C-alpha positions as CSV (number, residue, x, y, z in Angstrom):
1,M,82.8,134.5,162.8
2,N,79.3,135.5,161.5
3,Q,76.6,133.5,163.2
4,S,74.9,132.3,160.0
5,T,77.8,130.0,159.3
6,I,76.8,126.4,158.6
7,G,76.9,124.4,161.8
8,T,77.8,127.4,164.1
9,T,76.4,127.2,167.6
10,D,75.4,130.1,169.7
11,T,78.4,131.2,171.8
12,F,76.7,134.4,173.0
13,A,74.3,133.1,175.6
14,D,72.7,136.5,176.3
15,T,72.3,137.5,172.7
16,P,69.4,135.5,171.1
17,L,70.4,134.5,167.5
18,Q,68.0,134.7,164.7
19,P,68.3,133.1,161.3
20,N,69.8,135.1,158.5
21,W,66.4,135.4,156.8
22,R,67.8,137.0,153.8
23,H,70.1,134.0,153.2
24,V,67.3,131.6,154.1
25,G,65.0,133.3,151.6
26,A,67.7,133.0,148.9
27,F,68.2,129.4,149.6
28,L,64.5,128.6,149.6
29,G,63.8,130.7,146.6
30,L,66.6,129.0,144.6
31,T,65.7,125.5,145.7
32,F,62.0,125.8,145.2
33,G,62.3,127.7,142.1
34,L,64.6,125.2,140.4
35,T,62.6,122.2,141.7
36,W,59.2,123.4,140.9
37,L,60.3,124.6,137.4
38,L,61.7,121.1,136.9
39,D,58.3,119.6,138.1
40,L,56.4,121.9,135.8
41,A,58.5,120.7,132.9
42,L,57.8,117.1,134.0
43,Y,54.2,117.7,134.1
44,L,54.0,119.3,130.7
45,R,56.0,116.4,129.2
46,G,53.6,113.7,130.5
47,G,54.0,113.6,134.3
48,L,55.3,110.5,136.0
49,A,54.9,108.5,132.8
50,T,57.6,110.7,131.1
51,A,60.5,108.7,129.7
52,G,63.6,108.9,131.9
53,V,61.6,109.9,135.0
54,T,64.0,108.1,137.4
55,T,66.8,110.3,136.3
56,I,64.6,113.4,136.6
57,L,63.6,112.5,140.1
58,Q,67.2,112.0,141.1
59,L,68.1,115.3,139.7
60,Q,65.4,116.8,141.8
61,M,67.0,115.2,144.9
62,L,70.3,117.0,144.1
63,L,68.8,120.5,143.9
64,P,68.6,121.5,147.7
65,A,72.4,120.7,148.0
66,F,73.1,122.3,144.7
67,S,71.5,125.5,145.9
68,A,73.2,125.5,149.3
69,I,76.6,124.9,147.7
70,V,76.3,127.5,145.0
71,L,75.2,130.1,147.6
72,G,77.8,128.9,150.2
73,L,80.7,128.8,147.7
74,F,80.1,132.0,145.8
75,F,77.8,134.3,147.8
76,F,77.6,133.7,151.6
77,R,81.0,134.9,152.6
78,E,80.6,133.7,156.2
79,S,80.0,130.1,154.9
80,P,82.8,127.7,155.9
81,I,82.9,126.4,152.3
82,H,83.2,129.9,150.7
83,R,85.8,130.0,148.0
84,D,87.8,132.8,149.8
85,R,88.3,130.7,152.9
86,R,91.2,128.4,153.6
87,A,89.0,125.3,153.7
88,G,91.4,122.7,152.3
89,R,90.9,119.8,150.0
90,G,87.6,118.7,151.5
91,R,85.9,121.5,149.7
92,W,86.7,119.8,146.4
93,F,83.8,117.5,147.0
94,Y,81.4,120.4,146.7
95,Y,82.8,121.5,143.4
96,Y,82.4,117.9,142.2
97,F,78.8,117.8,143.5
98,L,78.0,120.9,141.4
99,A,79.4,119.0,138.3
100,L,77.4,116.0,139.1
101,T,74.2,118.1,139.2
102,V,75.0,119.4,135.8
103,V,75.6,115.9,134.5
104,Y,72.2,114.8,135.7
105,A,70.6,117.8,134.1
106,L,72.1,117.0,130.9
107,G,70.9,113.4,131.2
108,A,67.4,114.5,131.8
109,L,67.6,116.9,128.9
110,G,68.9,114.1,126.6
111,V,66.0,111.8,127.4
112,W,63.5,114.6,126.7
113,L,65.0,115.6,123.4
114,A,65.3,112.1,122.1
115,P,63.0,109.7,124.0
116,D,62.8,107.1,121.3
117,Q,66.5,106.4,121.1
118,P,67.3,103.4,123.3
119,A,71.1,103.9,123.2
120,L,70.8,107.5,124.4
121,K,68.2,106.5,127.0
122,M,70.6,104.0,128.4
123,A,73.5,106.3,128.4
124,T,71.6,109.1,130.2
125,S,70.6,106.7,132.7
126,L,73.9,105.0,133.4
127,I,76.4,108.0,133.1
128,P,74.9,110.0,136.0
129,L,75.0,106.8,138.2
130,V,78.6,106.4,137.4
131,F,79.4,110.0,138.3
132,S,77.5,109.5,141.5
133,F,79.6,106.4,142.3
134,L,82.8,108.4,141.5
135,G,81.6,111.1,144.0
136,L,81.5,108.4,146.7
137,L,85.0,107.3,145.9
138,L,86.1,111.0,145.9
139,L,84.6,111.4,149.5
140,V,86.6,108.3,150.6
141,A,89.8,109.6,149.0
142,L,89.4,113.1,150.4
143,R,88.8,111.7,153.9
144,A,92.0,109.7,153.6
145,A,94.0,112.6,152.2
146,A,92.7,115.5,154.3
147,G,91.8,113.8,157.5
148,R,88.8,113.7,159.8
149,E,89.2,117.3,161.2
150,A,89.6,118.9,157.7
151,M,86.5,117.2,156.5
152,A,84.5,118.2,159.6
153,Q,85.5,121.8,159.0
154,V,83.5,121.8,155.7
155,G,80.5,119.9,157.0
156,L,81.6,116.5,155.9
157,A,82.3,114.7,159.2
158,G,81.6,111.0,159.2
159,G,80.6,110.6,162.8
160,N,80.9,107.5,165.0
161,W,80.2,104.2,163.4
162,Q,78.0,103.2,166.3
163,Y,75.5,105.9,165.3
164,W,75.4,104.5,161.8
165,L,74.8,101.0,163.2
166,S,72.1,102.0,165.8
167,F,70.2,104.4,163.6
168,G,70.3,102.1,160.7
169,L,69.0,99.1,162.6
170,A,66.2,101.3,164.0
171,I,65.1,102.3,160.6
172,V,65.1,98.8,159.3
173,A,63.1,97.6,162.3
174,W,60.5,100.4,161.9
175,F,59.9,99.4,158.2
176,V,59.7,95.7,159.1
177,L,57.1,96.6,161.7
178,Q,55.1,98.7,159.2
179,A,55.1,95.8,156.7
180,A,54.0,93.4,159.5
181,L,51.2,95.7,160.7
182,N,49.9,96.1,157.1
183,A,49.8,92.3,156.7
184,V,48.1,91.7,159.9
185,T,45.5,94.4,159.5
186,G,44.8,93.5,155.9
187,L,46.1,96.9,154.8
188,G,48.8,95.4,152.6
189,G,50.3,92.3,151.1
190,S,51.0,89.3,153.3
191,R,52.6,86.8,150.9
192,L,56.2,86.7,150.0
193,T,56.9,87.2,146.3
194,P,59.9,85.3,145.0
195,L,62.6,87.4,143.6
196,P,63.9,86.8,140.0
197,S,66.0,83.7,140.1
198,V,69.8,83.6,139.4
199,P,71.5,80.3,138.4
200,G,72.9,78.7,141.5
201,L,70.8,80.5,144.0
202,D,67.4,79.3,145.3
203,A,64.6,81.6,146.4
204,T,65.9,81.7,150.0
205,A,69.4,82.6,149.0
206,M,68.0,85.3,146.6
207,L,66.0,86.8,149.4
208,I,69.1,86.9,151.7
209,V,71.2,88.5,148.9
210,G,68.6,91.0,148.2
211,A,68.1,92.0,151.9
212,L,71.9,92.4,152.3
213,Q,72.1,94.5,149.2
214,T,69.3,96.6,150.5
215,V,70.7,97.4,153.9
216,L,74.4,97.5,153.0
217,L,75.4,98.1,149.4
218,G,72.4,100.1,148.2
219,P,72.5,102.8,150.9
220,I,76.2,103.4,150.5
221,L,76.0,103.6,146.7
222,G,72.9,106.0,147.1
223,L,74.5,108.2,149.7
224,V,75.7,110.9,147.2
225,I,72.3,111.2,145.6
226,T,70.5,111.6,149.1
227,F,73.3,114.0,150.1
228,G,71.6,116.3,147.6
229,E,68.6,116.6,150.0
230,E,70.4,116.2,153.3
231,Y,73.1,118.9,152.8
232,G,70.4,121.3,151.8
233,W,67.9,120.5,154.6
234,R,70.0,119.1,157.4
235,G,73.3,120.7,156.4
236,Y,72.4,124.3,155.6
237,L,68.8,125.1,156.5
238,Q,68.8,123.1,159.8
239,S,71.8,125.2,161.0
240,E,69.8,128.4,160.4
241,L,66.4,127.4,161.7
242,F,67.7,125.8,164.9
243,K,68.6,129.4,166.0
244,L,64.9,129.6,166.6
245,G,65.3,126.7,169.1
246,R,65.9,123.2,168.1
247,V,62.3,121.9,168.4
248,R,60.7,124.9,166.7
249,G,63.4,124.7,164.0
250,V,62.9,121.0,163.3
251,L,59.2,121.3,163.0
252,L,59.5,124.2,160.6
253,L,62.0,122.4,158.6
254,G,59.8,119.3,158.3
255,V,56.9,121.5,157.0
256,I,59.2,123.1,154.4
257,W,60.7,119.7,153.3
258,G,57.1,118.5,152.9
259,A,56.0,121.4,150.8
260,W,59.0,121.0,148.5
261,H,57.4,117.6,147.5
262,W,54.0,119.0,146.7
263,P,54.1,119.2,142.9
264,L,55.0,115.5,142.7
265,I,52.3,114.6,145.1
266,L,49.8,116.5,143.0
267,M,50.9,114.4,140.0
268,G,50.2,111.2,141.9
269,Y,53.6,110.3,143.4
270,N,53.5,108.5,146.8
271,Y,49.8,108.9,147.2
272,P,48.1,108.1,143.9
273,G,44.4,108.8,144.0
274,H,44.7,111.2,146.9
275,P,46.4,114.4,145.6
276,L,45.1,116.8,148.2
277,L,45.1,114.5,151.1
278,G,48.6,113.5,150.0
279,L,49.9,117.0,150.6
280,A,49.0,116.9,154.2
281,L,50.2,113.4,154.6
282,M,53.6,114.1,153.0
283,T,54.1,117.1,155.2
284,L,53.3,115.1,158.3
285,Y,55.6,112.3,157.2
286,T,58.5,114.6,156.3
287,T,58.1,116.3,159.7
288,G,58.4,113.0,161.6
289,L,61.1,111.6,159.5
290,G,62.9,115.0,159.7
291,I,62.9,114.7,163.4
292,V,64.6,111.3,163.1
293,L,67.2,112.5,160.6
294,S,68.0,115.8,162.5
295,Y,68.3,113.7,165.8
296,A,70.9,111.6,164.0
297,V,72.7,114.8,162.9
298,L,72.7,116.2,166.5
299,K,74.0,112.9,168.0
300,S,76.7,112.3,165.4
301,S,77.5,115.8,163.9
302,S,77.3,114.1,160.5
303,V,75.1,115.1,157.6
304,L,76.7,112.1,155.8
305,L,74.9,109.8,158.3
306,A,71.6,111.6,157.6
307,S,72.3,110.9,153.8
308,F,72.9,107.3,154.5
309,L,69.7,106.9,156.6
310,H,67.8,108.7,153.9
311,A,69.1,106.2,151.3
312,L,68.5,103.3,153.6
313,T,64.8,104.5,154.1
314,N,64.3,104.5,150.3
315,Q,66.0,101.2,149.8
316,V,64.3,99.3,152.6
317,A,60.8,100.5,151.7
318,A,61.4,99.6,148.0
319,F,62.7,96.1,148.9
320,I,59.7,95.3,151.2
321,I,57.3,96.3,148.4
322,V,59.2,94.3,145.8
323,V,59.0,91.1,148.0
324,G,55.2,91.4,148.2
325,F,54.2,93.6,151.2
326,T,52.8,96.4,149.1
327,P,50.2,98.6,150.9
328,H,46.9,98.3,149.2
329,D,46.3,102.2,149.6
330,S,49.4,104.1,150.5
331,A,47.3,106.9,152.1
332,F,45.4,104.5,154.5
333,S,48.0,102.1,155.6
334,F,51.2,101.9,157.6
335,F,54.5,102.9,155.9
336,I,53.8,106.6,154.8
337,G,50.0,106.5,155.2
338,V,47.8,107.7,158.1
339,Y,48.6,104.8,160.4
340,G,52.3,104.8,159.6
341,I,52.5,108.5,160.2
342,A,50.8,107.9,163.6
343,T,53.5,105.3,164.7
344,L,56.2,107.7,163.4
345,A,54.7,110.4,165.5
346,V,55.0,108.2,168.6
347,A,58.6,107.6,167.8
348,A,59.3,111.2,167.1
349,S,57.6,112.3,170.4
350,L,59.9,110.0,172.3
351,I,63.0,111.3,170.4
352,L,62.0,114.9,171.3
353,R,62.2,114.0,175.0
354,D,66.0,113.8,174.8
355,P,67.7,116.7,176.5
356,I,69.8,117.3,173.4
357,W,66.8,119.3,171.9
358,R,67.2,121.9,174.6
359,G,70.8,122.7,173.4
360,E,71.8,125.3,170.9
361,G,72.9,125.2,167.3
362,S,72.9,122.4,164.8
363,S,76.0,120.5,166.1
364,L,77.6,120.3,162.7
365,A,81.3,121.2,162.9
């Protein structure tokens, strides 16, 4: 089997592997080209104040996997998901994901063409979410019908549940620590903001329900959307760059992932008021977070776990902000600011001490 296959490990110890740079270039060119064109259109339409920006940002998250899937299905013949291979029913999910991306693109286009029509705006917001939920159901159905091994052969292994629990708890604990540090140091809010009330539930009950939704339901429902990033970065590109060595590969991957965000950062996303500093901070943050997510993939052989953890990261950060612990300045605070990145760097350096980083390949089946 050609050594640029997704998830292939080096079986020729005396023959150093190199990434298939032609394929890597095609993937990066397609991913960055589509994403930055979308960002340019967003900027020309009014930037982050554009109607339907949430749908547009979710569409952007789908593009790395969309690019990797298009190339893997139709162009990279050594890919385990290539249409000419006997890959089984697990490959159906990839075709569905391409259709999901098209649905999101049509939704974004609909909002742009008719921003003043509330019915269309609601439809273009809800329909893509329904399709993403159906994608989750399809994953479950394919796992039941095709079996664990068949799903693993096409890069859709679930991994051991203990890794989902341990990595999930670690991420929740890290964000709680960041919120506490912001509050103690005066870098962020320190008073709990009551959630909108629901008949029959008091403030404490609402907080508990909201927290459970954040750590359980939300990340599962958001898994298909974050798969859009994780299959592209941790599924395809990680498998190639780890041929340079796992540590070198994960650091390069983190820089690439950060650069992919740069147009949004320049528009004021994540670090409003700090566009240039934000470029550096985002790159450092994605490098640190990328080490954590790649470590999860190495331990579990599951890009789905990385997708869950990515969704959990987004959900927990948003929930903590909603309940009142908003950083005063995202660039100079914990969470994704200078001090948060410093604590993330400590965690990443400890993770890199694991002997697993001296192994070869990406560990994806």
